[in-house]
PAGU-170207 format. One record per residue (C-alpha): residue in one letter; x, y, z; residue number from 1. Coordinates in steps of 0.2 Angstrom, whole numbers. Layout:
<recs>
- A / X / Y / Z / NUM
...
</recs>
This chain:
<recs>
- F / 660 / 159 / -87 / 1
- I / 647 / 171 / -94 / 2
- L / 643 / 178 / -77 / 3
- N / 662 / 181 / -74 / 4
- T / 662 / 190 / -91 / 5
- F / 650 / 203 / -84 / 6
- G / 660 / 205 / -68 / 7
- I / 650 / 194 / -56 / 8
- Q / 660 / 184 / -44 / 9
- T / 654 / 166 / -45 / 10
- T / 665 / 157 / -33 / 11
- S / 653 / 158 / -19 / 12
- V / 639 / 153 / -30 / 13
- V / 648 / 138 / -36 / 14
- A / 652 / 133 / -18 / 15
- V / 634 / 135 / -12 / 16
- I / 628 / 124 / -27 / 17
- G / 641 / 111 / -23 / 18
- A / 637 / 110 / -5 / 19
- A / 618 / 109 / -9 / 20
- G / 622 / 95 / -22 / 21
- L / 632 / 86 / -9 / 22
- A / 618 / 88 / 4 / 23
- I / 605 / 82 / -8 / 24
- G / 616 / 67 / -13 / 25
- L / 619 / 61 / 4 / 26
- A / 600 / 63 / 8 / 27
- L / 595 / 53 / -7 / 28
- Q / 609 / 40 / -4 / 29
- G / 598 / 28 / 6 / 30
- T / 583 / 30 / -5 / 31
- L / 593 / 27 / -21 / 32
- S / 601 / 12 / -14 / 33
- N / 584 / 5 / -9 / 34
- V / 578 / 9 / -27 / 35
- A / 593 / 0 / -35 / 36
- A / 591 / -15 / -24 / 37
- G / 572 / -15 / -28 / 38
- V / 576 / -16 / -46 / 39
- M / 588 / -30 / -43 / 40
- I / 575 / -39 / -33 / 41
- I / 561 / -37 / -46 / 42
- F / 573 / -42 / -60 / 43
- F / 581 / -57 / -52 / 44
- R / 566 / -62 / -42 / 45
- P / 575 / -71 / -27 / 46
- L / 558 / -69 / -18 / 47
- K / 540 / -65 / -24 / 48
- I / 523 / -61 / -17 / 49
- G / 516 / -76 / -7 / 50
- D / 534 / -84 / -3 / 51
- F / 538 / -89 / 14 / 52
- V / 555 / -82 / 18 / 53
- Q / 567 / -76 / 31 / 54
- V / 576 / -60 / 27 / 55
- N / 587 / -50 / 39 / 56
- G / 581 / -59 / 54 / 57
- V / 562 / -58 / 49 / 58
- M / 552 / -73 / 45 / 59
- G / 535 / -73 / 36 / 60
- T / 526 / -72 / 20 / 61
- V / 530 / -59 / 7 / 62
- Q / 515 / -47 / 4 / 63
- D / 522 / -34 / -8 / 64
- V / 538 / -29 / -16 / 65
- T / 541 / -11 / -22 / 66
- L / 555 / -1 / -28 / 67
- N / 559 / 5 / -10 / 68
- Y / 554 / -9 / 2 / 69
- T / 548 / -26 / 4 / 70
- E / 532 / -30 / 15 / 71
- I / 532 / -46 / 25 / 72
- A / 518 / -53 / 36 / 73
- S / 527 / -61 / 51 / 74
- I / 522 / -78 / 58 / 75
- G / 511 / -68 / 71 / 76
- N / 503 / -58 / 56 / 77
- V / 512 / -42 / 60 / 78
- Q / 517 / -31 / 46 / 79
- V / 536 / -29 / 44 / 80
- V / 543 / -17 / 31 / 81
- V / 561 / -20 / 26 / 82
- P / 571 / -8 / 16 / 83
- N / 576 / -16 / -1 / 84
- S / 594 / -13 / 3 / 85
- E / 593 / -24 / 18 / 86
- V / 584 / -37 / 8 / 87
- W / 596 / -38 / -6 / 88
- G / 612 / -35 / 5 / 89
- N / 608 / -50 / 16 / 90
- T / 606 / -69 / 14 / 91
- I / 588 / -73 / 9 / 92
- Y / 580 / -90 / 15 / 93
- N / 566 / -94 / 3 / 94
- Y / 556 / -109 / 10 / 95
- S / 544 / -109 / -5 / 96
- V / 555 / -112 / -20 / 97
- Y / 557 / -131 / -18 / 98
- D / 542 / -143 / -16 / 99
- T / 550 / -154 / -3 / 100
- R / 560 / -151 / 13 / 101
- R / 570 / -163 / 24 / 102
- A / 563 / -164 / 42 / 103
- E / 576 / -169 / 55 / 104
- W / 574 / -175 / 73 / 105
- E / 585 / -182 / 87 / 106
- F / 577 / -195 / 99 / 107
- G / 586 / -202 / 114 / 108
- V / 583 / -219 / 122 / 109
- G / 590 / -227 / 138 / 110
- Y / 607 / -237 / 137 / 111
- G / 598 / -253 / 142 / 112
- V / 586 / -252 / 128 / 113
- N / 586 / -264 / 113 / 114
- L / 592 / -252 / 99 / 115
- A / 585 / -262 / 85 / 116
- Q / 568 / -262 / 93 / 117
- A / 569 / -243 / 97 / 118
- E / 575 / -239 / 79 / 119
- K / 560 / -249 / 71 / 120
- V / 547 / -241 / 83 / 121
- I / 554 / -223 / 78 / 122
- I / 555 / -226 / 59 / 123
- D / 539 / -236 / 58 / 124
- T / 529 / -222 / 67 / 125
- I / 536 / -208 / 56 / 126
- M / 534 / -217 / 40 / 127
- A / 516 / -222 / 45 / 128
- D / 511 / -204 / 43 / 129
- E / 504 / -200 / 26 / 130
- R / 515 / -184 / 25 / 131
- S / 531 / -194 / 26 / 132
- L / 539 / -197 / 9 / 133
- S / 548 / -213 / 5 / 134
- D / 559 / -205 / -9 / 135
- P / 572 / -199 / -5 / 136
- E / 574 / -214 / 7 / 137
- P / 572 / -210 / 25 / 138
- F / 588 / -210 / 36 / 139
- I / 590 / -216 / 54 / 140
- Q / 606 / -221 / 64 / 141
- V / 614 / -219 / 81 / 142
- N / 622 / -202 / 81 / 143
- N / 628 / -199 / 98 / 144
- L / 631 / -208 / 115 / 145
- G / 626 / -195 / 127 / 146
- G / 628 / -193 / 146 / 147
- S / 612 / -202 / 149 / 148
- S / 605 / -208 / 132 / 149
- V / 608 / -216 / 115 / 150
- D / 603 / -203 / 102 / 151
- F / 595 / -207 / 86 / 152
- L / 597 / -195 / 71 / 153
- V / 582 / -196 / 60 / 154
- R / 579 / -188 / 43 / 155
- V / 563 / -189 / 32 / 156
- W / 557 / -179 / 18 / 157
- C / 540 / -171 / 17 / 158
- K / 531 / -158 / 7 / 159
- S / 536 / -140 / 10 / 160
- D / 519 / -133 / 14 / 161
- V / 517 / -146 / 29 / 162
- Y / 534 / -145 / 36 / 163
- F / 532 / -136 / 52 / 164
- K / 517 / -145 / 58 / 165
- Y / 523 / -162 / 52 / 166
- Q / 540 / -159 / 61 / 167
- A / 531 / -155 / 77 / 168
- D / 518 / -169 / 76 / 169
- M / 531 / -182 / 74 / 170
- K / 539 / -178 / 90 / 171
- R / 523 / -181 / 100 / 172
- Q / 519 / -197 / 90 / 173
- V / 536 / -205 / 92 / 174
- K / 536 / -201 / 111 / 175
- E / 519 / -209 / 112 / 176
- A / 525 / -224 / 102 / 177
- L / 540 / -226 / 113 / 178
- D / 530 / -226 / 128 / 179
- A / 518 / -239 / 121 / 180
- A / 532 / -250 / 117 / 181
- D / 539 / -248 / 135 / 182
- I / 555 / -240 / 128 / 183
- N / 564 / -229 / 141 / 184
- I / 566 / -211 / 136 / 185
- P / 579 / -205 / 149 / 186
- F / 582 / -187 / 156 / 187
- P / 598 / -181 / 163 / 188
- T / 602 / -187 / 181 / 189
- R / 616 / -184 / 193 / 190
- T / 623 / -197 / 205 / 191
- L / 633 / -191 / 220 / 192
- V / 646 / -203 / 227 / 193
- Y / 652 / -200 / 245 / 194
- E / 667 / -208 / 254 / 195
- N / 662 / -219 / 269 / 196
- S / 667 / -206 / 282 / 197
- S / 658 / -193 / 273 / 198
- A / 643 / -204 / 271 / 199
- D / 643 / -208 / 290 / 200
- E / 645 / -190 / 295 / 201
- A / 631 / -185 / 283 / 202
- A / 620 / -199 / 290 / 203
- G / 623 / -193 / 308 / 204
- V / 619 / -175 / 304 / 205
- A / 603 / -181 / 295 / 206
- A / 598 / -191 / 311 / 207
- E / 601 / -176 / 322 / 208
</recs>
């Protein structure tokens, strides 16, 4: 208004300032969204330094949380820097919040096996490990009648900090226990049935 009073045309000046403001705003949009998300993360604390998390497809231990980004050390100890907008805007799996976790397995045995015996071998083997918790109560039952096996579903609770190794160890220990008890662990097989004429023809070709 003052410049116009002195006869200076300000229309072009205002247009330039508006365009510059728009450009700066667009350039800062990503940064500002990261800062806003960073404030929310710091305030609500869905994760913190030292937590083992999975965020936006990245799994690892949180190393740092800033206003702009969250630093995660992957399982292979690789630094992964995730913008805070992608942290706050995605589902966060935090494996460090609760003290216990439920491990789950599925073990298959042959159709000719005594199911009561197989069930006892499986659950006794798992519960003999000191990492297995008796409370909540362990769970085991026949869950599926597969094409070549009867499948047991087993769920047992353990401490969160031993979960991954515990779950892997139990697979081996149960396999060895079933072998020792002479309980068959089947694998997929295929049976081919021929008609008599086809079978005779196949035998003749094989003989030649």
